[in-house]
C-alpha angles and dihedrals in degrees: 000000000000121000107191093185092063097026091234133135120203126192126216134179120220113204125195110213113204116210123219136175086233140338099213097110131067098212135044094045093156091059091058099043119118101191093172088063096052115123140191126230121200112202126185112240129001126335121179134358101250112069113191095193137007124209134187122203137168117232091245090061099048094105090051090051093048092048092049092049091049090051096053109131106143146023090261090054088054092049089050090052090052091045088058103037109006127112102210127189090253092056108114088226095049097108094043088051090047093049092050091048092050091048091050090049092051091047094049098043112011095173098049099033120111140149119299115238109228096190090106096040110126120226100186 
């Protein structure tokens, strides 16, 4: 999140938690899914090494971002969200954004910090 008034950038990780009746079996996952019980967790800083999407938002547009996330119902809604807030691989500023994110991670947690693996990064 960018805050132009204070010239600060803060990083957050949004985690999607998938609900299941149980996770004791390897196969038949779809039969055990409870999608109505899925949740989101917003954590300050960096969690995990495999981001699936990166977004950039100014503080003044946080409510707009939250409303659009709450309204997600389809693949086209998701694409629209990324059109508005996503930092895709084909964005001309992708590597500058990535470099700044890595530097912020190293500054905030120098012992745990490492390189993010973009193999799972979506570009849709």
